[in-house]
VOVEX-994576 format. One record per residue (C-alpha): residue number from 1; z, x, y. Coordinates in pm, whole numbers. Last residue first. Example, Ala and Ser with C-alpha at 12.3 -4.5 7.8 and 13.67 -1.06 7.14 Angstrom:
+-----+--------+--------+--------+
! num !      Z !      X !      Y !
+-----+--------+--------+--------+
!   2 !    714 !   1367 !   -106 !
!   1 !    780 !   1230 !   -450 !
+-----+--------+--------+--------+
//
This chain:
+-----+--------+--------+--------+
! num !      Z !      X !      Y !
+-----+--------+--------+--------+
! 141 !   1650 !    447 !  -2648 !
! 140 !   1530 !    437 !  -2318 !
! 139 !   1200 !    256 !  -2252 !
! 138 !    946 !    444 !  -2055 !
! 137 !    863 !    430 !  -1699 !
! 136 !    913 !    773 !  -1602 !
! 135 !   1248 !    683 !  -1451 !
! 134 !   1407 !    547 !  -1727 !
! 133 !   1363 !    214 !  -1816 !
! 132 !   1651 !    -17 !  -2000 !
! 131 !   1831 !    -30 !  -1670 !
! 130 !   1544 !   -284 !  -1563 !
! 129 !   1412 !   -209 !  -1212 !
! 128 !   1426 !   -347 !   -896 !
! 127 !   1238 !   -328 !   -564 !
! 126 !   1353 !   -243 !   -201 !
! 125 !   1087 !   -165 !     41 !
! 124 !   1015 !    128 !    257 !
! 123 !    877 !    193 !    577 !
! 122 !    673 !    451 !    725 !
! 121 !    555 !    423 !   1107 !
! 120 !    268 !    278 !   1280 !
! 119 !     11 !    501 !   1095 !
! 118 !    188 !    355 !    765 !
! 117 !    297 !    547 !    463 !
! 116 !    512 !    289 !    229 !
! 115 !    817 !    438 !     55 !
! 114 !    916 !    234 !   -248 !
! 113 !   1243 !    206 !   -300 !
! 112 !   1437 !    136 !   -655 !
! 111 !   1760 !    -85 !   -681 !
! 110 !   1915 !   -140 !  -1016 !
! 109 !   1905 !   -393 !  -1296 !
! 108 !   2145 !   -544 !  -1554 !
! 107 !   1963 !   -837 !  -1740 !
! 106 !   2182 !  -1172 !  -1677 !
! 105 !   1884 !  -1381 !  -1688 !
! 104 !   1580 !  -1176 !  -1856 !
! 103 !   1291 !   -997 !  -1696 !
! 102 !   1040 !   -741 !  -1869 !
! 101 !   1041 !   -396 !  -1742 !
! 100 !    950 !   -203 !  -1438 !
!  99 !    918 !   -292 !  -1052 !
!  98 !   1061 !   -617 !  -1055 !
!  97 !    969 !   -744 !   -701 !
!  96 !   1261 !   -858 !   -488 !
!  95 !   1508 !  -1115 !   -382 !
!  94 !   1869 !  -1003 !   -288 !
!  93 !   2195 !  -1210 !   -369 !
!  92 !   2507 !  -1061 !   -262 !
!  91 !   2795 !  -1047 !   -482 !
!  90 !   2918 !   -681 !   -467 !
!  89 !   2775 !   -600 !   -805 !
!  88 !   2457 !   -729 !   -682 !
!  87 !   2310 !  -1082 !   -767 !
!  86 !   1967 !  -1032 !   -819 !
!  85 !   1659 !  -1281 !   -738 !
!  84 !   1375 !  -1181 !   -911 !
!  83 !    993 !  -1139 !   -870 !
!  82 !    768 !  -1066 !  -1145 !
!  81 !    382 !   -952 !  -1098 !
!  80 !     57 !  -1106 !  -1234 !
!  79 !   -117 !  -1050 !  -1004 !
!  78 !   -213 !   -792 !   -746 !
!  77 !     32 !   -677 !   -517 !
!  76 !   -145 !   -438 !   -275 !
!  75 !   -412 !   -702 !   -240 !
!  74 !   -153 !   -961 !   -128 !
!  73 !   -132 !  -1297 !   -230 !
!  72 !   -266 !  -1240 !   -591 !
!  71 !   -220 !  -1563 !   -824 !
!  70 !    -37 !  -1516 !  -1155 !
!  69 !    330 !  -1508 !   -995 !
!  68 !    604 !  -1449 !  -1253 !
!  67 !    931 !  -1592 !  -1166 !
!  66 !   1295 !  -1498 !  -1192 !
!  65 !   1662 !  -1615 !  -1147 !
!  64 !   1999 !  -1455 !  -1147 !
!  63 !   1908 !  -1096 !  -1263 !
!  62 !   2216 !   -881 !  -1269 !
!  61 !   2283 !   -605 !  -1030 !
!  60 !   2321 !   -245 !   -916 !
!  59 !   2226 !    -83 !   -583 !
!  58 !   2596 !     34 !   -520 !
!  57 !   2566 !   -157 !   -194 !
!  56 !   2613 !     54 !    143 !
!  55 !   2802 !   -186 !    403 !
!  54 !   2625 !   -231 !    755 !
!  53 !   2878 !   -343 !   1016 !
!  52 !   2996 !   -657 !   1186 !
!  51 !   3201 !   -810 !   1466 !
!  50 !   3084 !  -1166 !   1571 !
!  49 !   3341 !  -1353 !   1393 !
!  48 !   3253 !  -1702 !   1282 !
!  47 !   3480 !  -1685 !    985 !
!  46 !   3245 !  -1762 !    687 !
!  45 !   2892 !  -1789 !    841 !
!  44 !   2985 !  -1451 !   1002 !
!  43 !   2809 !  -1442 !   1352 !
!  42 !   2471 !  -1286 !   1479 !
!  41 !   2324 !  -1287 !   1139 !
!  40 !   2174 !  -1055 !    879 !
!  39 !   1978 !  -1171 !    554 !
!  38 !   2201 !  -1093 !    383 !
!  37 !   2565 !  -1131 !    380 !
!  36 !   2902 !   -926 !    281 !
!  35 !   3230 !  -1113 !    360 !
!  34 !   3470 !   -862 !    500 !
!  33 !   3698 !  -1131 !    668 !
!  32 !   3694 !   -952 !   1011 !
!  31 !   3459 !   -656 !    989 !
!  30 !   3191 !   -895 !    828 !
!  29 !   2935 !   -714 !    616 !
!  28 !   2544 !   -676 !    685 !
!  27 !   2369 !   -525 !    384 !
!  26 !   2286 !   -194 !    292 !
!  25 !   2060 !    -48 !      6 !
!  24 !   1981 !    318 !     49 !
!  23 !   1662 !    496 !     14 !
!  22 !   1659 !    668 !    344 !
!  21 !   1372 !    419 !    445 !
!  20 !   1588 !    147 !    311 !
!  19 !   1884 !    229 !    527 !
!  18 !   1664 !    225 !    830 !
!  17 !   1529 !   -126 !    702 !
!  16 !   1856 !   -279 !    690 !
!  15 !   1974 !   -113 !   1017 !
!  14 !   1683 !   -269 !   1190 !
!  13 !   1745 !   -618 !   1070 !
!  12 !   1936 !   -755 !   1388 !
!  11 !   1582 !   -635 !   1579 !
!  10 !   1391 !   -881 !   1350 !
!   9 !   1143 !   -725 !   1085 !
!   8 !    819 !   -870 !    965 !
!   7 !    731 !   -647 !    671 !
!   6 !    478 !   -364 !    719 !
!   5 !    187 !   -309 !    969 !
!   4 !    -45 !   -227 !    679 !
!   3 !   -229 !     98 !    645 !
!   2 !   -123 !    168 !    294 !
!   1 !     11 !     -5 !    -18 !
+-----+--------+--------+--------+
//
């Protein structure tokens, strides 16, 4: 995926995208009640505090739900491909492409990042990979 304008980004989300470029998974966390949230918001939905910071997540979670797309919507993502909803160890639900492995509910996955070169500035996306696959894409024994 090259030469794209990248994902739609709001100013409040910039810390997420900066962290992703460093291959870190961060979400907004309330400084008052410690509730984590994604997407970001100007106030905490739990306690309405405006104080927040960006918490580093473990990058591990379990597949909560998944779907397989059989239609190509973007040339950079030819069908078929799988999109998963992952409940992180910290309890935040995140959605992304399953980069490697076959999905199943409850399956342990980890965050992996793809850095996308772009003339307007590189960016990175978080994807998910089954814990049963090694870094070279082969099954672990």
